[in-house]
C-alpha positions as CSV (number, residue, x, y, z in Angstrom):
1,X,-67.9,-4.6,-26.4
2,X,-67.6,-1.9,-23.9
3,X,-64.2,0.1,-22.8
4,X,-64.1,-2.4,-19.6
5,X,-64.9,-5.4,-21.3
6,X,-61.7,-4.6,-23.8
7,X,-59.6,-4.3,-21.2
8,X,-60.3,-7.5,-19.4
9,X,-59.6,-9.1,-22.8
10,X,-55.9,-7.4,-22.9
11,X,-55.3,-8.5,-19.7
12,X,-56.1,-12.1,-20.1
13,X,-54.1,-12.0,-23.4
14,X,-50.9,-10.4,-21.7
15,X,-51.6,-10.9,-17.9
16,X,-47.6,-10.2,-17.3
17,X,-46.0,-7.3,-18.1
18,X,-43.2,-7.5,-20.5
19,X,-39.9,-7.5,-19.3
20,X,-37.5,-4.6,-20.7
21,X,-34.6,-5.5,-23.2
22,X,-31.5,-5.7,-21.2
23,X,-29.2,-3.4,-22.2
24,X,-25.8,-4.8,-23.9
25,X,-22.5,-3.1,-23.1
26,X,-20.8,-1.5,-26.0
27,X,-17.8,-2.2,-27.6
28,X,-16.6,1.0,-25.8
29,X,-17.8,0.0,-22.4
30,X,-15.9,-3.4,-22.9
31,X,-13.1,-1.7,-23.7
32,X,-12.9,0.7,-20.9
33,X,-13.3,-2.1,-18.6
34,X,-10.7,-4.3,-20.4
35,X,-8.2,-1.4,-19.8
36,X,-8.9,-0.5,-16.3
37,X,-8.5,-3.9,-15.1
38,X,-5.2,-4.3,-17.2
39,X,-4.4,-1.3,-15.5
40,X,-4.9,-2.6,-11.9
41,X,-2.9,-5.9,-12.9
42,X,-0.1,-3.4,-13.9
43,X,-0.2,-1.5,-10.7
44,X,-0.6,-5.1,-9.0
45,X,2.1,-6.5,-10.7
46,X,4.5,-4.1,-10.3
47,X,3.4,-3.0,-6.5
48,X,3.9,-6.7,-6.0
49,X,7.8,-7.0,-7.5
50,X,8.7,-4.4,-5.6
51,X,7.0,-4.3,-2.3
52,X,8.7,-8.1,-2.0
53,X,12.2,-7.1,-2.4
54,X,11.9,-3.6,-0.7
55,X,11.6,-5.1,2.4
56,X,14.6,-7.6,2.2
57,X,16.6,-5.5,0.6
58,X,16.3,-2.4,3.1
59,X,17.0,-5.2,5.8
60,X,20.1,-5.5,4.0
61,X,20.8,-1.7,3.7
62,X,20.1,-0.9,7.3
63,X,22.6,-4.0,8.7
64,X,25.6,-3.1,6.1
65,X,24.8,0.7,6.3
66,X,23.2,1.1,10.3
67,X,22.0,4.9,9.5
68,X,18.1,4.5,9.6
69,X,17.8,7.9,8.4
70,X,20.5,8.2,6.1
71,X,19.3,5.5,4.5
72,X,15.9,6.8,3.9
73,X,17.0,10.1,3.0
74,X,18.8,8.6,-0.3
75,X,15.7,7.3,-1.1
76,X,13.5,9.9,-0.9
77,X,15.6,12.2,-2.5
78,X,16.8,9.7,-5.1
79,X,13.1,9.3,-6.1
80,X,12.3,13.0,-6.2
81,X,15.4,13.7,-8.4
82,X,14.9,11.1,-11.0
83,X,11.4,11.9,-11.1
84,X,12.0,15.8,-11.7
85,X,14.8,14.8,-14.5
86,X,12.6,12.5,-16.4
87,X,9.6,15.2,-16.6
88,X,12.6,17.7,-17.5
89,X,13.7,15.6,-20.7
90,X,9.8,14.9,-21.3
91,X,9.8,11.6,-20.9
92,X,7.3,11.9,-18.4
93,X,4.7,14.1,-17.1
94,X,5.3,15.8,-13.6
95,X,3.2,18.4,-12.1
96,X,5.1,21.9,-11.6
97,X,5.3,22.7,-7.9
98,X,2.3,24.9,-7.0
99,X,2.2,26.1,-3.1
100,X,-1.7,24.9,-3.0
101,X,-1.0,21.2,-3.9
102,X,2.1,21.3,-2.1
103,X,0.5,22.2,0.9
104,X,-2.4,19.7,0.3
105,X,0.4,17.0,-0.1
106,X,2.2,18.1,3.0
107,X,0.4,15.5,5.4
108,X,1.1,12.9,2.7
109,X,4.3,13.6,2.9
110,X,4.5,12.9,7.1
111,X,2.0,9.9,6.8
112,X,4.7,8.5,4.2
113,X,7.5,9.6,6.2
114,X,6.8,8.0,9.4
115,X,5.5,4.8,8.0
116,X,9.0,4.5,6.4
117,X,10.8,5.6,9.3
118,X,9.1,3.8,11.6
119,X,9.4,0.5,9.1
120,X,13.0,1.0,8.8
121,X,13.2,1.5,12.8
122,X,11.8,-2.0,13.1
123,X,13.9,-3.8,10.7
124,X,16.7,-2.5,12.3
125,X,15.5,-4.1,15.8
126,X,13.4,-7.2,15.0
127,X,13.3,-9.9,12.2
128,X,11.4,-9.6,9.2
129,X,9.0,-11.8,9.9
130,X,8.0,-10.0,12.7
131,X,7.4,-7.0,11.2
132,X,5.2,-9.3,8.0
133,X,2.9,-10.9,10.5
134,X,2.6,-7.7,12.7
135,X,1.5,-6.0,9.2
136,X,-0.7,-8.9,8.0
137,X,-3.2,-7.7,11.1
138,X,-3.7,-4.4,10.0
139,X,-6.3,-4.9,7.2
140,X,-8.8,-4.9,10.2
141,X,-8.3,-1.6,11.2
142,X,-8.0,-0.2,8.2
143,X,-11.6,-1.9,6.4
144,X,-13.1,-0.3,9.5
145,X,-11.4,3.0,8.5
146,X,-12.4,2.7,5.1
147,X,-16.4,2.3,6.4
148,X,-16.2,5.0,8.9
149,X,-13.9,7.8,6.8
150,X,-13.7,6.6,3.3
151,X,-17.3,5.5,2.8
152,X,-16.9,1.9,2.1
153,X,-19.5,-1.3,3.4
154,X,-18.2,-3.5,5.8
155,X,-16.3,-6.7,4.6
156,X,-18.4,-9.5,3.9
157,X,-18.4,-12.8,6.5
158,X,-16.0,-14.3,4.6
159,X,-13.5,-11.5,4.5
160,X,-14.3,-10.6,8.4
161,X,-13.0,-15.1,8.8
162,X,-10.0,-13.9,6.6
163,X,-9.2,-10.9,8.5
164,X,-9.9,-12.7,11.8
165,X,-7.8,-15.5,10.5
166,X,-4.9,-13.0,10.2
167,X,-5.1,-11.8,13.8
168,X,-5.3,-15.3,15.2
169,X,-2.0,-15.8,13.2
170,X,-0.1,-12.9,14.6
171,X,-0.7,-14.1,17.9
172,X,0.3,-17.1,17.5
173,X,3.2,-16.2,16.5
174,X,4.4,-13.4,18.9
175,X,3.6,-16.5,21.2
176,X,5.8,-18.9,19.9
177,X,8.8,-16.2,18.5
178,X,12.1,-16.8,19.4
179,X,14.0,-14.1,19.1
180,X,11.1,-11.9,21.1
181,X,12.8,-8.1,21.3
182,X,11.4,-5.7,23.8
183,X,12.7,-2.7,21.3
184,X,11.9,-4.6,18.7
185,X,8.1,-4.9,19.5
186,X,8.0,-1.2,20.5
187,X,9.2,-0.1,17.2
188,X,6.2,-2.5,15.4
189,X,3.1,-1.0,17.7
190,X,4.6,2.8,16.8
191,X,4.6,1.5,12.8
192,X,1.8,0.2,13.7
193,X,-0.7,2.9,14.0
194,X,1.2,5.3,12.0
195,X,0.6,2.7,9.0
196,X,-2.9,2.7,9.6
197,X,-3.2,6.3,9.5
198,X,-1.0,6.2,6.2
199,X,-3.2,4.1,4.4
200,X,-6.2,5.9,5.2
201,X,-4.9,9.4,4.6
202,X,-3.0,8.8,1.4
203,X,-6.0,7.1,0.0
204,X,-8.3,10.3,0.8
205,X,-5.6,12.6,-0.7
206,X,-4.8,10.4,-4.0
207,X,-8.8,10.8,-4.4
208,X,-9.4,14.2,-4.0
209,X,-5.9,16.1,-4.7
210,X,-6.2,16.2,-8.6
211,X,-2.5,15.7,-10.0
212,X,-1.9,15.6,-13.8
213,X,0.0,12.3,-13.6
214,X,1.0,9.4,-11.0
215,X,4.6,10.6,-10.9
216,X,3.3,14.0,-9.4
217,X,2.1,12.0,-6.4
218,X,5.4,10.7,-6.4
219,X,7.2,14.0,-7.1
220,X,5.4,16.0,-4.6
221,X,5.5,13.2,-1.9
222,X,9.1,12.1,-1.9
223,X,10.3,15.6,-2.3
224,X,8.5,17.1,0.9
225,X,9.1,13.9,2.6
226,X,13.1,15.0,2.4
227,X,13.0,18.4,4.3
228,X,12.3,17.0,7.8
229,X,14.6,13.6,7.4
230,X,17.3,15.6,6.3
231,X,16.8,18.9,9.4
232,X,16.9,15.2,12.0
233,X,19.7,13.7,10.1
234,X,21.5,17.5,10.5
235,X,20.5,18.2,13.7
236,X,21.0,15.3,15.5
237,X,24.6,13.8,13.2
238,X,23.8,10.1,15.2
239,X,22.5,8.8,11.9
240,X,25.3,10.1,9.2
241,X,27.5,7.2,8.5
242,X,31.5,7.7,8.7
243,X,33.4,7.5,5.2
244,X,34.7,3.8,6.5
245,X,31.0,2.5,6.4
246,X,30.5,2.8,2.8
247,X,32.1,-0.5,1.7
248,X,31.3,-1.7,-1.8
249,X,28.8,-4.0,-0.2
250,X,27.0,-1.2,1.9
251,X,27.1,1.3,-1.7
252,X,25.3,-1.5,-3.6
253,X,22.6,-2.2,-1.2
254,X,22.2,1.3,-0.5
255,X,21.9,2.0,-5.1
256,X,19.8,-1.4,-4.6
257,X,17.1,0.1,-2.5
258,X,17.2,3.8,-3.9
259,X,16.3,2.2,-7.3
260,X,13.6,0.3,-5.8
261,X,12.2,3.1,-4.1
262,X,11.5,4.9,-7.3
263,X,9.6,1.4,-8.7
264,X,7.9,1.4,-5.4
265,X,6.6,5.0,-4.8
266,X,5.2,5.0,-8.3
267,X,3.3,1.6,-8.5
268,X,2.1,2.7,-4.8
269,X,0.6,5.4,-5.4
270,X,-0.8,4.3,-8.9
271,X,-2.3,0.8,-6.9
272,X,-3.7,3.4,-3.9
273,X,-5.4,4.7,-6.8
274,X,-7.0,2.0,-8.2
275,X,-8.1,-0.1,-5.1
276,X,-9.4,0.5,-1.6
277,X,-7.4,1.2,1.4
278,X,-7.9,-2.4,2.5
279,X,-7.7,-3.8,-0.9
280,X,-4.0,-2.2,-0.8
281,X,-3.1,-2.9,2.8
282,X,-4.1,-6.7,1.6
283,X,-2.3,-7.1,-1.9
284,X,0.6,-5.8,0.5
285,X,0.4,-8.3,2.8
286,X,-0.4,-11.0,0.1
287,X,2.8,-10.2,-1.9
288,X,5.2,-10.7,0.9
289,X,5.1,-14.3,0.3
290,X,8.2,-13.4,-2.1
291,X,9.8,-11.7,0.8
292,X,9.6,-14.7,2.9
293,X,10.8,-17.0,0.1
294,X,13.9,-14.4,-0.4
295,X,14.3,-14.0,3.0
296,X,15.2,-17.4,3.7
297,X,17.3,-17.7,1.3
298,X,20.1,-15.0,2.2
299,X,19.3,-14.1,5.6
300,X,19.8,-16.5,8.7
301,X,17.7,-13.9,11.3
302,X,13.9,-15.7,10.6
303,X,11.5,-17.7,12.7
304,X,11.3,-21.1,13.9
305,X,9.5,-23.5,12.1
306,X,6.1,-23.2,13.8
307,X,6.6,-19.1,13.5
308,X,6.7,-19.7,9.5
309,X,3.7,-21.9,9.9
310,X,1.6,-18.7,11.6
311,X,3.1,-16.6,8.7
312,X,1.9,-19.1,5.9
313,X,-1.7,-19.4,7.6
314,X,-2.0,-15.3,7.6
315,X,-0.6,-14.9,4.4
316,X,-3.3,-17.5,3.2
317,X,-5.9,-15.9,4.7
318,X,-5.2,-12.7,3.0
319,X,-5.7,-14.6,-0.4
320,X,-9.0,-15.0,0.5
321,X,-9.9,-11.1,1.5
322,X,-12.7,-9.7,-0.8
323,X,-13.2,-5.5,-1.4
324,X,-16.0,-4.2,0.1
325,X,-18.1,-2.0,-2.7
326,X,-19.0,1.3,-2.0
327,X,-21.5,2.2,0.1
328,X,-24.7,3.7,-2.1
329,X,-25.0,6.7,0.5
330,X,-21.5,7.5,0.4
331,X,-20.3,11.0,-0.8
332,X,-18.2,10.8,-3.9
333,X,-14.5,12.2,-4.1
334,X,-13.3,12.6,-7.2
335,X,-12.1,9.8,-9.1
336,X,-12.8,7.5,-5.8
337,X,-12.9,4.0,-6.7
């Protein structure tokens, strides 16, 4: 039989190429994936609890102690001091102060401080639901910024519908809000743009600046943010509370807000490292369901029934958002997720 005839016979016997055997994931890879998923769950759960409580506690703190800058400084200083002490006793790993890392984290501290300060000013003038619903529309801008700056795909159709639903709910809320306050909405708008920048830039810094531990990020950010807020308070002297302002209720609210501030900083940085900027923003919106429930129980300065329906609609839309994957052509930055 000629070679050509043999080749034709082989083709007839095996006309289709044999599929390559499927790669079976090893036990090590499965264990690593489970550990990663467990870490994500831990970070999201911790952030959810702290975030749900923090907004209401901050509202109570600035109501009982009407000095937003002082409340913010107390939270920042407590977080930095607590982490430093824990590191000094060897309970956690904390990065030592280095000029190079401090320089890299200065913009992080500025963005972090700007978002928190405008947050507190917003809560001083506007009700909690006003703040929550405006926050519910931020994933639209953050998702686009994720695509432009951080190498992610744009959201899929389902996610776009979810984000548009968030925007619709926010618009309906503003139209039906009985407690419209010009000063409140001014600070909401300032906070809105500062917050979106904060979400994108801090995600970039978390991925690109190498730190020994997540506690190092908490320490650097809170310590660096203390400096400008302390200088502002010392210079203006308008935001320094009088001794009479430190009532037992005010001290309790301040202490609780400082304690939550430590947990909030840790879980926020951990979650930022593990998920995309847009997903982190949406997680923050979803966890506000707990905030609303707590707010309805203890506070009388909340929105009307129509506004609450719009709020519920916004949070439902947040639930159906899906994290966009990284683009194949996106440049990799160490540890980007």
